[in-house]
C-alpha positions in Angstrom: -16.3 -6.9 39.9 -14.7 -9.8 38.8 -16.2 -9.9 35.2 -14.8 -6.4 34.7 -11.2 -7.7 35.5 -11.5 -10.7 33.3 -13.1 -9.3 30.4 -9.8 -7.3 29.1 -7.8 -10.3 29.5 -10.2 -12.3 27.6 -10.4 -9.9 24.8 -6.7 -9.7 24.6 -6.4 -13.3 24.2 -8.6 -13.2 21.2 -6.2 -11.2 18.9 -3.4 -13.6 17.6 -1.1 -10.9 15.6 -1.8 -12.8 12.3 -2.8 -10.8 9.7 -6.3 -11.6 8.2 -6.7 -13.5 5.2 -6.0 -11.4 2.1 -3.7 -8.9 4.2 -0.2 -8.3 3.2 2.6 -9.3 5.4 5.3 -7.1 6.5 7.7 -8.4 3.8 5.1 -7.9 1.2 4.4 -4.3 2.5 8.1 -3.6 2.4 8.4 -5.0 -1.1 5.3 -2.7 -2.3 7.0 0.4 -0.5 10.2 -0.4 -2.3 8.6 -0.8 -5.6 6.7 2.5 -5.4 9.7 4.1 -4.5 11.5 2.7 -7.7 8.4 4.1 -9.8 8.5 7.5 -8.0 12.2 7.7 -8.9 11.7 6.9 -12.6 8.5 9.3 -12.9 8.2 12.0 -15.2 6.7 15.2 -13.7 3.3 15.8 -15.3 4.1 19.4 -16.1 7.0 18.3 -18.1 5.1 16.5 -20.6 3.7 18.6 -23.2 1.4 18.4 -26.4 3.1 19.4 -29.7 0.0 18.4 -31.9 2.5 16.7 -34.4 1.7 13.1 -34.4 4.6 11.0 -36.1 2.6 8.7 -38.2 0.2 11.7 -39.2 -2.9 9.8 -38.0 -5.5 11.5 -35.9 
């Protein structure tokens, strides 16, 4: 019975809240999200791009 009470307390003490090595921090995640939003805002819709078949330099 005593072990059932202590086990959750011991497991809760294991987590430090620090991200594991190689993980992104909260600031890095926010910067990545902002960069993705900028790229999305500047992107061209795939259906808006067409192939004319004409090359400017004449090479094929």
